[in-house]
C-alpha positions in Angstrom: 66.3 -31.5 -69.0 69.3 -29.5 -67.6 67.2 -27.0 -65.6 63.9 -27.8 -64.0 61.3 -26.0 -61.8 60.1 -28.6 -59.3 56.5 -29.1 -58.5 55.3 -27.8 -55.2 54.6 -31.3 -53.9 58.2 -32.3 -54.2 60.3 -32.6 -50.9 61.0 -29.3 -49.2 63.5 -28.0 -46.6 61.2 -25.2 -45.5 58.9 -22.4 -46.2 59.7 -18.6 -46.3 57.4 -16.2 -44.5 57.6 -12.4 -43.9 56.0 -11.3 -40.6 53.6 -8.3 -40.8 54.5 -5.0 -39.0 53.1 -1.5 -38.4 54.8 0.0 -41.5 52.9 -2.4 -43.8 49.3 -2.0 -45.0 48.4 -4.5 -42.3 48.6 -1.7 -39.6 44.8 -1.4 -39.1 44.4 -5.2 -38.8 47.7 -6.1 -37.3 46.4 -8.2 -34.4 44.1 -10.5 -36.3 46.6 -10.9 -39.1 49.3 -11.8 -36.6 46.9 -14.5 -35.4 46.7 -15.9 -38.9 50.5 -15.9 -39.2 50.7 -17.7 -35.8 48.3 -20.4 -37.0 50.1 -20.7 -40.3 53.5 -21.0 -38.7 52.2 -23.6 -36.3 50.8 -25.6 -39.2 53.9 -25.4 -41.4 56.3 -26.2 -38.6 54.6 -29.7 -38.3 56.0 -30.5 -41.8 59.0 -28.3 -42.5 61.3 -25.5 -41.2 59.9 -22.0 -41.2 62.3 -19.3 -42.4 60.7 -16.2 -40.8 61.8 -12.7 -41.9 60.8 -10.0 -39.5 61.5 -6.4 -39.0 61.3 -7.0 -35.3 62.2 -10.7 -34.6 61.9 -10.3 -30.9 58.2 -9.2 -31.2 57.4 -12.0 -33.6 59.0 -14.6 -31.3 57.0 -13.2 -28.4 53.7 -13.4 -30.2 54.5 -17.0 -31.1 55.6 -17.8 -27.6 52.3 -16.4 -26.1 50.4 -18.6 -28.6 52.4 -21.7 -27.5 53.9 -22.2 -30.9 57.0 -24.5 -30.8 59.7 -22.4 -32.4 62.3 -25.1 -32.6 61.7 -25.3 -36.4 61.5 -21.5 -36.8 64.6 -19.6 -38.0 64.3 -15.9 -37.5 66.0 -13.4 -39.8 65.9 -9.7 -39.2 65.2 -7.6 -42.4 63.0 -4.7 -43.5 60.1 -5.3 -45.8 57.4 -3.3 -47.6 54.9 -6.0 -47.2 54.4 -9.7 -46.5 53.7 -11.4 -49.9 56.7 -13.7 -49.9 55.3 -15.8 -52.8 56.0 -12.9 -55.2 59.3 -11.5 -53.9 60.9 -14.6 -52.5 63.3 -16.8 -54.4 62.1 -19.3 -57.0 64.2 -22.5 -56.8 65.2 -24.5 -59.8 67.3 -27.6 -60.1 70.3 -27.8 -62.4 70.7 -31.6 -62.5 70.2 -32.4 -58.8 71.5 -29.2 -57.4 69.3 -26.2 -56.4 69.8 -22.7 -57.6 67.9 -19.7 -56.3 66.4 -17.2 -58.9 65.9 -13.7 -57.6 63.5 -12.2 -60.2 62.7 -8.5 -60.1 59.6 -7.6 -58.1 58.0 -4.3 -59.0 54.9 -4.3 -56.9 52.7 -6.2 -59.4 53.3 -4.0 -62.4 54.2 -0.8 -60.5 51.1 -0.7 -58.4 52.8 -0.5 -55.0 56.1 0.4 -53.4 58.3 -2.6 -53.5 62.0 -1.7 -53.2 62.7 -3.4 -49.9 60.8 -6.5 -50.9 62.8 -6.7 -54.2 66.1 -6.6 -52.2 65.0 -9.1 -49.6 66.1 -12.3 -51.3 69.6 -11.0 -52.0 69.9 -9.8 -48.4 68.9 -13.1 -47.0 71.4 -14.8 -49.3 74.2 -12.5 -48.3 73.3 -13.1 -44.6 73.8 -16.9 -45.2 70.1 -17.9 -44.8 70.4 -20.3 -47.8 73.9 -21.5 -47.0 76.0 -22.2 -50.1 73.0 -22.4 -52.5 73.9 -20.2 -55.5 71.8 -17.2 -56.4 71.1 -15.8 -59.9 69.4 -12.5 -60.7 67.7 -12.9 -64.1 66.6 -9.3 -64.6 63.1 -10.5 -65.6 60.1 -9.3 -63.7 58.3 -12.4 -62.5 56.2 -13.2 -59.4 56.0 -16.7 -57.9 52.3 -16.6 -57.8 52.0 -16.1 -61.5 53.3 -19.6 -62.5 52.6 -23.2 -61.4 54.8 -26.2 -62.4 54.1 -29.9 -62.9 57.8 -30.6 -62.2 58.2 -32.1 -65.6 58.6 -29.0 -67.8 55.1 -27.8 -68.1 54.1 -24.4 -66.7 50.6 -23.1 -66.1 50.1 -19.3 -66.2 47.8 -16.5 -67.4 48.1 -14.0 -70.3 46.6 -11.3 -68.1 49.5 -11.4 -65.8 52.6 -12.4 -67.7 51.8 -10.2 -70.7 50.8 -7.2 -68.6 52.5 -4.0 -69.9 53.7 -3.1 -66.4 56.0 -6.1 -66.1 58.1 -6.9 -69.2 56.7 -4.6 -72.0 59.5 -5.5 -74.4 58.4 -9.1 -74.5 55.5 -10.7 -76.4 54.2 -14.1 -75.7 57.0 -15.9 -77.6 59.6 -13.7 -75.9 58.1 -14.6 -72.4 58.2 -18.3 -73.3 61.8 -18.0 -74.3 62.7 -16.4 -70.9 60.7 -19.1 -69.1 62.5 -21.8 -71.0 65.9 -20.1 -70.3 65.5 -19.6 -66.6 63.0 -22.2 -65.5 63.5 -25.0 -68.0 60.0 -24.7 -69.3 59.3 -27.0 -72.2 55.6 -26.1 -72.5 53.5 -23.2 -71.3 49.8 -23.6 -70.8 48.3 -20.1 -71.1 44.9 -19.3 -69.6 43.2 -16.4 -71.4 40.2 -16.3 -69.1 39.6 -16.3 -65.3 40.1 -13.5 -62.8 38.9 -12.5 -59.3 37.4 -9.1 -58.4 39.7 -7.3 -56.0 42.8 -9.1 -57.2 45.8 -6.7 -57.4 48.0 -9.3 -59.1 46.4 -9.3 -62.6 45.1 -12.9 -62.4 47.9 -14.8 -60.7 47.4 -18.4 -61.5 47.7 -19.5 -57.9 44.3 -17.9 -57.2 42.7 -19.8 -60.1 44.2 -23.2 -61.1 47.0 -25.4 -59.8 48.6 -28.7 -60.6 48.0 -31.4 -58.0 49.9 -34.1 -60.0 51.4 -34.1 -63.5 47.9 -35.1 -64.9 45.7 -33.4 -62.3 44.6 -29.7 -62.1 42.6 -28.3 -59.3 40.7 -25.0 -60.2 38.4 -22.5 -58.6 34.9 -23.0 -59.9 31.8 -20.8 -59.6 28.3 -22.3 -59.5 26.3 -19.1 -59.1 25.1 -17.8 -62.4 24.2 -14.4 -60.8 27.8 -13.9 -59.7 30.0 -11.8 -62.1 32.7 -14.4 -61.8 30.5 -17.1 -63.3 31.2 -16.5 -67.0 34.9 -15.9 -66.8 35.5 -18.9 -64.6 33.3 -21.0 -66.8 35.4 -20.0 -69.8 38.6 -20.8 -67.8 37.2 -24.3 -67.0 36.6 -24.8 -70.7 40.2 -23.8 -71.5 41.4 -26.2 -68.9 39.3 -29.0 -70.5 41.0 -28.3 -73.8 44.6 -28.6 -72.4 46.5 -31.9 -72.9 49.3 -33.5 -71.0 52.6 -34.0 -72.9 51.3 -37.5 -73.7 48.2 -36.1 -75.3 45.8 -37.0 -72.6 43.1 -34.9 -71.0 43.9 -33.6 -67.5 41.8 -34.8 -64.6 40.0 -31.6 -63.5 38.8 -31.0 -59.9 36.7 -27.9 -59.3 36.8 -26.2 -56.0 33.5 -24.9 -54.5 32.7 -21.2 -54.7 32.9 -19.2 -51.4 30.3 -16.5 -50.6 31.1 -13.0 -51.7 33.3 -11.0 -49.3 33.6 -7.2 -49.2 35.9 -4.6 -47.6 34.7 -1.7 -45.5 34.2 0.4 -48.7 32.0 -2.3 -50.2 34.6 -3.5 -52.8 34.7 -7.2 -53.6 37.6 -9.2 -52.1 39.3 -12.1 -53.9 38.3 -15.2 -51.8 39.6 -18.4 -53.4 40.3 -21.9 -52.3 42.9 -22.4 -55.0 45.4 -20.5 -52.9 46.5 -23.6 -50.9 50.1 -24.5 -50.0 51.6 -28.0 -50.5 54.1 -29.0 -47.8 55.9 -32.2 -46.9 53.0 -34.7 -46.1 50.3 -32.0 -46.0 48.3 -29.4 -47.8 47.3 -26.2 -46.0 43.9 -24.9 -47.1 42.7 -21.4 -46.6 39.3 -21.3 -45.1 37.0 -18.3 -44.6 34.2 -19.4 -42.1 32.1 -20.3 -45.2 29.8 -23.2 -45.8 32.0 -24.1 -48.8 35.1 -24.6 -46.5 34.3 -28.3 -45.8 33.6 -29.2 -49.4 36.8 -27.5 -50.4 38.7 -29.6 -47.9 37.0 -32.7 -49.3 38.1 -31.8 -52.9 41.7 -31.3 -51.8 41.7 -34.7 -50.2 40.7 -36.2 -53.5 43.5 -34.2 -55.2 46.1 -35.1 -52.6 45.0 -38.5 -51.2 48.4 -39.2 -49.6 48.5 -35.9 -47.7 46.9 -34.5 -44.6 44.6 -31.5 -45.5 45.1 -28.8 -42.7 42.6 -25.9 -42.8 43.9 -22.5 -41.8 41.5 -19.6 -41.1 42.5 -16.9 -43.5 39.5 -14.4 -43.7 41.6 -11.5 -42.3 44.1 -11.9 -45.2 41.4 -11.0 -47.7 41.4 -7.4 -46.5 44.7 -6.9 -48.3 43.5 -8.9 -51.3 45.6 -12.1 -50.7 45.5 -15.5 -49.0 47.6 -18.3 -47.7 49.7 -19.3 -50.7 50.5 -15.6 -51.5 52.2 -15.3 -48.1 54.5 -18.3 -48.5 57.3 -19.5 -50.7 58.5 -23.1 -50.5 62.2 -23.8 -50.3 62.8 -27.2 -52.0 65.2 -29.8 -50.7 68.8 -28.8 -50.7 68.3 -25.0 -50.2 68.7 -24.6 -46.5 71.9 -25.3 -44.7 
């Protein structure tokens, strides 16, 4: 194929993060969330460079210094932001032959739910400032978030109808039209559409990175639910049935690995929060797993070790992130090999 969206487990130059600040919704929880970012950066820097965007880089550097984080592999870039969810406004990298190209899709705050102008301009600003060296940048004009798609690296994408066909994103496109755009920009040869599966409290309209992920071209890890009394039980069971019906390009069933179900979490107003173990990040030689101080944390780590037997599974405590309805993968965007100068 001429254009290809690499799988997350392919070699990476680094990972993009956007540091929280008082003008984001993190303001009431800034200290514990900075603690999560500190642990996350410490973990990523073991495996790859961290490209850290911060409205106040000196403050971010000081927090990391106090926590004794080695910043030799952290590159600081000053830039304003509305929020911190780099997965959805950061660049999506494709390969044209062996050369990377950055795609700067439009980000409109998950279908117009939230202010997103600064976040939407962030990738172009980083590119203009030289953060990505000579890597070319394209602006497709399509509304697409990185958390809404997952790639096997061989032309198959996994996504959800609830998100990609949401009227707040690309209302002029039906399913066939969306597939045409995914083929054009990402080199998608097949799209596996999930009709079922969602998490209460999720602002993203069922991003697939909260539900089901490729762990190899023939392996899918997904968020299960074993509590019949939980409102997620039926939709996640239907999603599991859909996954069981999918086939690889060779016509084989996927090996399906269910992640355990964490206990329900709620915000101060009593609304359900979207806790999921599917929001893991694959890095060079490792897999970073969000944990929540839950009895299911250890079984989730065990399942990811089965899914990624050649990689170290590194738990990162992420409970504070749930207060803004996201987790570890949502904060990060991998930068495949060849992107960073």
